[in-house]
C-alpha positions in Angstrom: -72.5 39.9 106.8 -75.0 39.6 104.1 -77.5 42.4 103.7 -81.0 41.5 103.2 -82.6 43.0 100.9 -85.7 45.3 100.4 -87.0 42.5 98.2 -87.2 39.7 100.4 -90.5 39.0 101.6 -91.3 37.4 104.9 -94.9 35.6 105.4 -95.9 34.9 108.6 -98.1 31.8 109.2 -101.0 32.1 111.5 -101.4 29.0 113.1 -104.3 26.9 112.6 -107.7 27.3 114.5 -107.6 23.7 115.4 -104.2 24.1 117.2 -105.2 27.7 119.1 -108.4 25.8 119.9 -106.9 23.2 121.5 -104.8 25.0 123.6 -108.0 27.1 125.0 -109.4 23.8 125.6 -105.8 22.6 127.7 -105.8 25.7 129.6 -109.3 25.3 130.4 -109.0 21.8 132.3 -105.7 23.0 134.0 -108.2 26.4 135.3 -110.8 23.9 136.1 -108.4 21.9 138.7 -107.8 25.1 140.4 -111.0 26.5 140.6 -113.2 24.1 140.3 -117.0 24.0 142.9 -116.5 28.1 142.4 -119.3 30.2 141.1 -120.6 27.5 139.6 -124.5 29.2 139.8 -125.8 25.4 140.6 -129.7 25.3 141.3 -131.5 22.8 143.0 -134.4 20.9 141.4 -137.3 22.8 143.4 -135.1 25.9 144.2 -136.1 29.0 142.1 -134.7 32.1 141.8 -136.4 35.7 142.1 -137.3 35.6 138.0 -138.6 32.4 138.3 -141.1 33.2 141.3 -141.9 36.4 139.4 -142.7 34.5 136.2 -145.0 32.1 138.0 -146.6 35.2 139.9 -147.5 36.9 136.7 -148.6 34.1 134.5 -152.0 35.3 134.2 -150.7 39.0 133.7 -150.3 38.2 129.5 -153.4 36.2 128.5 -156.1 36.5 130.5 -158.9 39.0 130.1 -157.3 40.0 126.6 -160.3 39.7 124.3 -157.3 39.2 121.0 -156.0 36.1 122.9 -159.3 34.7 124.3 -161.3 34.8 121.0 -158.5 33.1 119.1 -158.1 30.3 121.6 -162.0 30.4 121.8 -162.2 30.2 117.6 -159.3 27.4 117.4 -160.8 25.4 120.2 -164.6 25.3 119.0 -162.3 24.2 115.4 -160.5 21.4 117.4 -163.8 20.6 118.9 -165.6 19.9 116.3 -163.0 17.9 114.3 -163.3 15.4 118.0 -167.0 15.6 117.5 -166.8 14.6 113.8 -164.7 11.5 114.3 -163.4 10.8 117.9 -165.8 12.0 120.9 -169.3 11.6 121.6 -171.1 14.6 120.3 -174.7 15.6 119.8 -176.0 14.2 122.6 -175.1 10.7 121.1 -172.6 8.2 122.8 -170.7 7.9 119.6 -168.9 10.5 117.2 -170.7 11.9 114.1 -169.0 9.3 112.0 -168.1 6.3 113.5 -165.3 3.9 112.8 -166.0 2.6 109.3 -166.8 5.7 108.0 -163.8 6.9 108.8 -161.5 4.3 107.0 -164.0 4.6 103.8 -163.4 8.3 104.0 -160.0 8.2 104.7 -159.3 4.9 101.9 -161.2 7.3 99.1 -158.9 10.3 99.6 -155.7 8.0 99.9 -157.3 7.0 96.3 -158.7 9.6 94.7 -155.2 11.6 95.7 -153.0 8.9 95.3 -153.7 5.4 93.9 -155.3 1.8 95.1 -152.0 0.8 96.7 -152.1 3.8 99.4 -155.9 3.2 99.9 -155.2 -0.4 100.8 -152.2 0.8 103.4 -154.6 3.3 104.6 -157.3 1.2 105.6 -155.2 -1.8 106.8 -153.4 1.0 109.1 -156.5 2.2 110.3 -157.9 -0.8 110.9 -154.5 -2.2 112.9 -155.0 0.9 115.5 -158.6 0.4 116.2 -157.6 -3.3 116.9 -154.8 -1.9 119.3 -157.5 -0.5 121.4 -156.4 2.9 120.4 -159.2 4.0 118.1 -160.2 7.3 119.8 -156.8 8.5 121.2 -155.6 7.9 117.6 -158.5 9.9 116.1 -158.3 12.6 119.0 -154.3 12.8 117.8 -155.5 13.3 114.3 -158.1 15.5 114.8 -155.2 18.2 116.5 -153.2 17.1 113.3 -155.8 17.9 111.0 -156.4 21.2 112.5 -153.5 22.7 112.9 -152.4 21.6 108.9 -155.4 23.6 108.2 -154.7 26.4 110.1 -150.8 26.3 109.3 -151.2 26.3 105.3 -153.8 28.9 105.4 -151.0 31.2 106.9 -148.1 29.1 105.1 -149.1 29.1 101.5 -150.1 32.8 101.4 -146.5 33.5 103.0 -144.7 31.3 100.5 -146.2 32.8 97.3 -145.2 36.3 98.6 -141.9 35.1 99.7 -141.4 33.4 96.2 -142.8 36.7 94.7 -140.6 39.5 96.6 -136.9 39.4 97.1 -137.5 41.6 100.5 -139.8 39.1 101.9 -137.7 35.8 101.0 -134.5 37.1 102.8 -136.8 38.3 106.1 -138.9 34.8 105.8 -135.3 32.9 105.7 -134.1 34.6 109.0 -137.5 34.0 110.6 -137.6 30.5 109.3 -133.7 29.6 110.3 -134.3 30.7 113.5 -138.2 28.3 114.0 -136.4 25.5 112.7 -133.3 25.6 115.3 -135.6 25.7 118.0 -136.6 22.2 119.8 -140.3 21.0 120.3 -140.4 21.8 123.8 -140.1 25.4 123.5 -143.1 26.2 121.7 -145.2 25.1 124.6 -144.4 27.1 127.4 -144.3 31.1 125.7 -147.6 29.5 124.1 -149.5 28.7 127.6 -149.0 32.4 128.5 -151.2 33.7 126.1 -153.6 30.4 125.5 -153.9 28.7 128.5 -152.8 24.9 128.9 -155.5 22.6 126.7 -155.7 21.5 123.0 -156.0 25.2 121.8 -152.7 26.1 123.1 -151.5 22.9 121.8 -152.8 23.4 118.3 -151.9 26.7 118.3 -147.8 25.8 119.3 -148.5 22.8 116.6 -149.5 24.8 113.6 -146.5 27.6 114.6 -144.1 24.5 114.4 -145.2 23.1 111.6 -145.5 26.2 109.3 -141.9 26.4 108.1 -141.6 23.8 105.8 -144.3 24.6 103.4 -143.3 28.3 103.3 -139.8 27.6 102.9 -140.5 25.0 99.9 -143.3 27.0 98.8 -141.1 29.8 98.1 -138.6 27.8 96.5 -141.4 26.1 93.7 -142.4 29.6 93.2 -138.6 31.0 92.4 -137.7 27.7 90.5 -140.2 27.9 87.8 -138.1 28.7 84.7 -138.4 32.5 83.6 -138.9 31.7 80.5 -142.8 30.4 81.0 -143.4 33.5 83.0 -142.1 36.0 80.4 -143.9 33.9 78.0 -147.7 34.0 80.0 -146.8 37.8 80.6 -146.3 38.4 77.1 -149.5 37.1 76.0 -151.5 39.7 78.4 -151.6 37.4 81.5 -152.2 39.6 84.8 -150.1 39.0 87.7 -152.8 37.0 89.1 -153.5 34.8 85.9 -149.5 34.4 85.8 -149.7 33.0 89.9 -152.7 30.4 89.0 -152.3 29.5 85.5 -148.3 29.1 85.7 -146.5 29.8 88.8 -148.5 27.5 91.2 -149.4 24.6 88.7 -145.9 24.3 87.5 -144.8 24.3 91.8 -147.5 21.9 92.8 -145.0 18.9 93.3 -142.7 20.7 95.2 -145.7 22.8 97.2 -146.9 19.1 97.9 -143.7 18.2 99.5 -144.0 20.9 101.5 -147.5 20.0 102.7 -146.1 16.7 103.6 -143.3 18.0 105.9 -146.0 20.4 107.5 -148.2 17.4 108.2 -145.3 15.0 109.5 -144.0 18.2 111.8 -147.6 18.5 113.1 -147.9 15.0 114.0 -144.5 15.1 115.9 -145.7 18.1 117.4 -149.0 17.2 118.3 -148.0 14.4 120.3 -144.8 16.0 122.4 -147.9 18.7 123.2 -149.5 16.4 125.6 -147.1 18.4 127.9 -149.8 20.8 127.8 -152.8 18.6 127.8 -152.9 17.8 124.3 -155.3 14.7 124.1 -154.5 11.7 122.2 -151.6 9.3 121.4 -149.0 11.6 123.4 -151.3 11.3 126.8 -151.0 7.9 126.6 -146.9 7.8 125.6 -146.6 10.6 128.0 -147.8 8.2 131.2 -146.2 5.2 130.4 -143.1 7.0 130.3 -143.4 8.7 133.2 -144.3 5.3 135.2 -141.7 3.7 132.7 -144.6 1.1 131.9 -142.5 0.2 128.2 -144.8 -2.1 127.1 -147.8 0.7 126.9 -145.7 3.1 125.6 -144.5 1.0 122.5 -148.3 -0.1 121.9 -149.3 3.8 121.5 -145.7 4.6 119.9 -146.7 2.0 117.2 -149.9 3.6 116.7 -148.2 6.7 116.2 -145.8 5.7 113.5 -148.4 3.6 112.0 -150.5 6.9 111.6 -147.4 8.7 110.6 -146.4 5.8 107.6 -150.1 6.6 106.4 -150.3 10.5 106.3 -146.6 10.0 104.5 -147.5 7.7 102.1 -150.8 9.8 101.1 -149.3 13.1 100.7 -146.1 11.8 99.4 -148.3 9.9 96.7 -150.5 12.9 95.9 -147.2 14.9 94.5 -146.0 11.9 92.8 -149.7 11.7 91.0 -149.3 13.3 87.3 -151.2 16.7 87.3 -154.0 15.8 84.3 -157.8 15.6 84.5 -158.9 12.2 85.2 -160.2 10.2 82.2 -163.9 9.1 82.1 -163.3 5.7 83.5 -161.5 7.1 86.5 -164.2 9.9 87.2 -167.1 6.4 87.0 -164.9 4.7 89.4 -164.7 7.8 91.9 -168.1 8.6 91.5 -169.3 5.1 92.6 -166.7 5.0 95.6 -167.9 8.2 96.7 -171.5 6.8 96.5 -169.8 3.9 99.1 -168.3 6.1 101.4 -171.3 7.6 102.0 -172.9 4.4 102.3 -170.5 3.6 105.5 -171.1 6.9 106.5 -174.9 6.1 107.1 -174.5 3.2 109.1 -171.9 4.1 111.0 -173.7 6.4 112.5 -176.8 3.9 111.9 -175.4 0.9 113.7 -173.3 0.5 117.1 -170.9 -2.0 115.3 -170.0 0.7 112.8 -169.9 3.3 115.0 -167.8 1.5 117.6 -164.8 -0.3 116.6 -165.7 -3.9 117.2 -162.0 -4.5 118.9 -161.9 -4.7 122.6 -158.2 -3.7 122.5 -156.7 -7.3 123.0 -154.4 -7.1 120.2 -152.7 -4.0 121.9 -152.6 -5.3 125.3 -151.3 -8.5 123.7 -148.3 -6.0 122.2 -147.9 -4.6 125.4 -147.9 -7.9 127.1 -145.1 -9.3 125.0 -143.3 -5.8 124.7 -142.7 -5.9 128.6 -142.1 -9.6 128.4 -139.5 -9.1 125.8 -137.9 -5.9 127.7 -137.5 -8.1 131.0 -135.9 -10.6 128.9 -133.4 -8.0 127.2 -132.6 -7.0 130.5 -132.0 -10.2 131.8 -129.4 -11.6 129.1 -128.4 -8.5 127.8 -128.6 -6.1 130.8 -124.8 -6.8 132.0 -124.1 -5.3 128.5 -126.4 -2.5 128.1 -126.3 -1.5 131.7 -122.1 -1.7 131.4 -122.1 0.5 128.0 -124.2 3.0 129.8 -122.1 2.9 132.8 -118.8 3.1 130.8 -119.9 6.1 128.6 -121.3 8.0 131.7 -118.6 7.5 134.0 -115.6 7.3 131.2 -117.4 10.3 129.1 -120.0 12.2 129.7 -119.3 12.7 133.8 -116.0 14.2 133.3 -117.3 16.6 130.7 -120.0 17.5 132.5 -118.2 18.2 135.2 -116.1 20.2 133.6 -118.8 22.3 132.5 -120.8 22.5 135.9 -117.9 22.7 138.0 -116.0 25.3 136.4 -117.0 28.9 137.3 -119.4 30.4 135.2 -117.6 33.4 134.1 -114.7 30.7 133.0 -116.8 28.6 130.7 -118.4 31.8 129.2 -114.6 32.9 128.4 -113.9 30.0 126.9 -117.2 29.6 124.5 -116.7 33.4 123.7 -112.8 32.6 122.8 -113.6 29.7 121.1 -116.5 31.3 118.9 -114.1 33.9 117.9 -111.4 31.6 117.1 -113.8 29.0 114.8 -116.2 31.9 113.4 -115.0 35.5 114.2 -117.1 38.0 114.8 -120.4 36.6 113.4 -120.1 33.9 116.1 -118.6 35.6 119.0 -121.6 38.1 119.2 -124.1 35.4 119.2 -121.7 33.5 122.0 -121.1 36.4 124.0 -124.9 37.4 123.8 -126.7 33.9 124.8 -124.3 33.3 127.7 -125.0 36.1 129.5 -128.4 35.5 129.0 -128.2 32.2 130.0 -126.8 33.1 133.3 -129.7 35.8 134.1 -131.7 32.8 133.5 -130.7 31.3 136.8 -130.5 27.8 135.0 -126.6 27.9 134.1 -126.1 25.0 135.9 -128.7 22.6 134.2 -128.0 24.1 130.7 -124.2 23.3 131.1 -125.7 19.7 131.8 -127.6 19.8 128.5 -124.9 21.1 126.6 -122.8 18.4 127.8 -125.3 15.7 126.3 -125.7 17.2 123.2 -122.1 17.8 122.1 -121.3 14.1 123.3 -124.1 12.8 121.2 -122.9 15.4 118.4 -119.5 13.9 117.6 -120.8 10.2 118.0 -123.7 11.4 115.2 -121.4 13.6 113.2 -119.1 10.1 113.0 -121.8 7.6 112.2 -123.6 10.2 109.9 -120.1 10.7 107.5 -119.4 7.2 107.8 -122.7 6.0 106.2 -123.1 9.1 104.6 -119.9 8.2 103.0 -121.0 4.8 102.2 -124.5 6.0 100.5 -123.0 8.4 98.6 -120.2 6.2 96.8 -122.3 3.6 96.3 -125.5 3.7 94.5 -126.8 0.1 95.8 -126.5 1.2 99.8 -128.2 4.4 98.6 -131.3 2.9 97.7 -132.0 0.2 100.2 -131.1 2.7 103.1 -132.4 6.0 101.8 -136.2 4.7 102.5 -134.7 3.6 106.1 -133.3 7.5 106.7 -136.9 8.4 105.4 -139.2 5.9 107.6 -136.9 7.5 110.4 -137.2 11.2 110.1 -141.2 10.5 110.4 -141.0 9.2 113.2 -142.2 11.7 116.6 -139.0 12.1 119.0 -141.3 10.5 121.4 -141.3 7.0 120.0 -137.2 7.3 120.1 -137.4 7.1 123.6 -139.2 3.7 124.3 -136.8 0.8 123.0 -134.0 2.9 124.5 -135.8 2.8 128.0 -136.3 -0.8 127.4 -132.3 -1.1 126.6 -130.8 1.5 129.3 -133.9 1.9 131.7 -133.7 6.1 133.4 -131.1 7.5 132.6 -129.2 10.4 131.0 -127.4 8.2 128.4 -130.7 6.8 127.6 -131.9 10.5 126.2 -128.2 10.6 124.3 -128.8 7.0 122.7 -131.8 8.3 121.3 -130.5 11.6 120.2 -128.1 10.0 118.3 -131.0 7.5 116.4 -132.6 10.5 115.9 -130.1 12.8 114.5 -128.5 9.8 112.3 -131.1 10.2 109.3 -130.8 14.0 108.7 -126.9 13.5 108.9 -126.6 10.7 106.7 -128.5 11.9 103.8 -127.0 15.5 103.8 -123.2 14.2 103.8 -124.4 11.3 101.0 -126.2 14.6 98.9 -122.5 16.0 99.4 -120.6 13.3 98.5 -122.7 12.5 95.6 -122.4 16.4 94.1 -118.4 15.9 94.0 -118.1 16.4 89.9 -116.8 12.7 88.6 -114.0 14.6 86.4 -112.4 15.2 90.1 -112.6 11.9 90.9 -111.2 10.3 88.2 -108.5 12.7 87.9 -107.7 11.0 91.5 -107.8 8.0 90.2 -106.1 8.2 87.2 -103.0 9.3 89.2 -103.3 6.0 91.3 -104.9 7.3 94.4 -106.4 4.6 96.5 -110.2 4.9 98.0 -109.0 6.5 101.0 -107.3 8.8 99.9 -109.9 9.8 97.2 -112.4 10.0 99.9 -109.9 11.9 102.4 -108.0 14.2 99.8 -110.9 14.4 97.4 -114.8 13.9 98.2 -114.4 15.2 101.9 -112.6 18.3 100.7 -114.9 19.2 98.2 -118.1 18.3 100.2 -117.1 20.3 103.4 -120.4 22.4 102.9 -122.5 19.6 102.9 -120.7 18.0 106.2 -120.7 21.4 108.1 -124.4 21.8 107.3 -124.6 18.2 108.3 -123.1 18.8 111.8 -125.1 22.0 111.8 -128.3 19.9 111.6 -127.1 17.3 113.9 -126.5 19.7 116.3 -130.3 21.0 116.3 -131.8 17.4 115.9 -129.5 16.1 118.8 -130.9 18.9 121.1 -134.2 18.6 120.6 -134.2 14.8 121.5 -131.8 15.4 124.4 -134.2 18.3 126.0 -137.1 15.2 125.5 -134.9 13.1 127.4 -135.9 14.8 129.9 -139.0 12.9 130.6 -136.7 9.5 130.9 -134.3 10.4 133.5 -132.2 12.9 131.9 -133.0 15.7 133.8 -131.5 19.2 132.9 -133.7 21.7 131.1 -135.7 19.3 129.9 -136.8 18.0 133.3 -137.4 21.9 134.0 -139.8 22.2 131.0 -142.3 19.4 132.1 -141.9 20.0 135.5 -143.1 23.3 135.0 -146.4 21.9 133.5 -147.1 19.9 136.6 -146.0 21.5 139.1 -147.7 25.2 139.5 -145.1 26.4 141.8 -142.5 25.6 139.0 -143.9 27.3 136.2 -141.8 29.8 135.8 -139.1 28.1 135.9 -139.9 25.8 133.2 -140.6 28.9 131.6 -137.2 30.3 131.8 -135.8 26.7 130.6 -137.6 26.9 127.4 -136.1 30.3 127.3 -132.6 28.8 127.9 -132.8 26.1 125.2 -133.6 28.6 122.8 -130.0 30.5 124.0 -128.5 27.3 123.6 -130.0 26.6 120.0 -129.2 29.9 118.9 -125.5 29.3 120.5 -124.6 26.2 118.8 -126.7 27.4 115.6 -124.8 30.5 115.1 -121.6 29.3 115.9 -121.5 26.2 113.3 -122.8 28.2 110.4 -120.2 30.9 111.2 -117.3 28.7 111.3 -118.7 26.9 108.2 -118.5 30.1 106.3 -115.4 31.1 108.0 -114.1 27.6 106.7 -115.3 28.6 102.8 -113.5 31.9 103.0 -110.6 30.5 103.9 -109.9 27.8 101.1 -111.3 30.1 99.1 -108.4 32.3 99.8 -106.0 29.6 99.9 -107.0 28.6 96.5 -107.3 32.7 94.8 -103.4 32.4 96.9 -102.3 29.3 94.6 -103.8 30.6 91.5 -101.6 33.7 92.1 -98.3 31.8 92.9 -98.5 29.7 90.0 -99.0 32.8 87.6 
């Protein structure tokens, strides 16, 4: 018998994580058929738990009578009212605002021209004029007032914090952790807790909006400050500049373009949140969309949604043009023109304060009524002609995929689902994912909304699979083809400027009120960000690596599957993470169009006083789902990168 020498080295290969995860899922399905219906923690739509009732009973104990909260609420509320008095609401014993429509259009166009260019000024005037012709002037100005208030207050906090994080490594690390958490939370989550402190109304809506909109400005300001070349800073200090002079004369001017991008993103986030904040009585276009969605009036919802899109495009183009404009002093000719334009604006404001025709928009809203009527007619036609296909697709996906997956999550015992989730987190992400999985699932049980959380999770995961598949396909196509990237990039940018409410309208027309409607809207809402991240990752693959693969005769598919996708794995995992977060945000909003579950619980809590505590608990459940999905995907991505790195190091050692 041959002896085995001590020099022999036996390597025991661990099974792939995908194999272990597959085995876990098979065991779960088998256990489901044996244990379904046991310990599911189901709760009816109008049923509440002791925790929900306690939260409802003590809803006024937090903010009522608190001097600090009352002072903040009054100050913010007065600021919003001041802006509304200026441009939207009758004020100072007058039946019209201080500045009528003519003055507002002139002022907005002049600002677009001064900070951007004449093309953006024309777009601004045309956009505001179109909104007025829709018969939605006052609602649009209410939305604009809340957006301006939230953005100004947000920037007062965000810019200094961003500068601090840019100058201090410790502040940057803390800010990154906080901002990562804030940007994983859907819009609905910000509403319920703030009503505890500031009550329902415009003040709470504005505060929720400024909190939601602040992270982009903080993050991009910090990034801009930290990206300034060290040589420029050292040169300034060598000439005797103080820290304050270095900041104001070097760091901020050289960071201007990136800071303006942060302001742009803050404005877009604020407009998105203001429309959603209609749930807590924020005035404006969001109220019109919300009422139309609740009555399934697609025509009115589309008309108001179109106004929101126009307003978003105008604000986006103005701030983008301001960021692109070179940092230089205007020449004499431009100064003269700006001065003449300022005089024209003052004349337009005087007309708008003096004459009714310049104060109240002259259109009678017939254009908006015509748009709503045409939209309703088109919706009916689509449903009559294509209803068999669209409703058939909805029913096929719902019955074939969504219902079985939802039944697996909601019909399994809660402790079984918890065990599977924790085990999958451990396999995919290690202890960095296991700890959040244990904490989040435990707290989900404590909220009393386990079944609704599982319904939301089922829709989120199903939509994410579609988002990732479409995003990778489009991202690879755009990353490999410059012409395709040039064509679809503006569409993707436009898609990211539209608030979530707007996406629900066309899918409500196509598929009616259902869970599938929310899933379809979530897919379209999340595909742009996923596609852009994947495309950027593919374009970042070194050209030499791709050329080396081509030189050995690799086909296009082999280059994609064996080179570009593996090298861009980090970007792809980030795309999956962001896709999950965006999908969760839209699926929750889908509670307004029949998706039910946590989104419905939150919205019902604002409408029915007896369900307020349940809505608050649903908001917490949404937070827990977001944190769980975010931590697990990030930990899995980090572990994958470490695994790949160790494999490369091992292969290099073997070669040596």
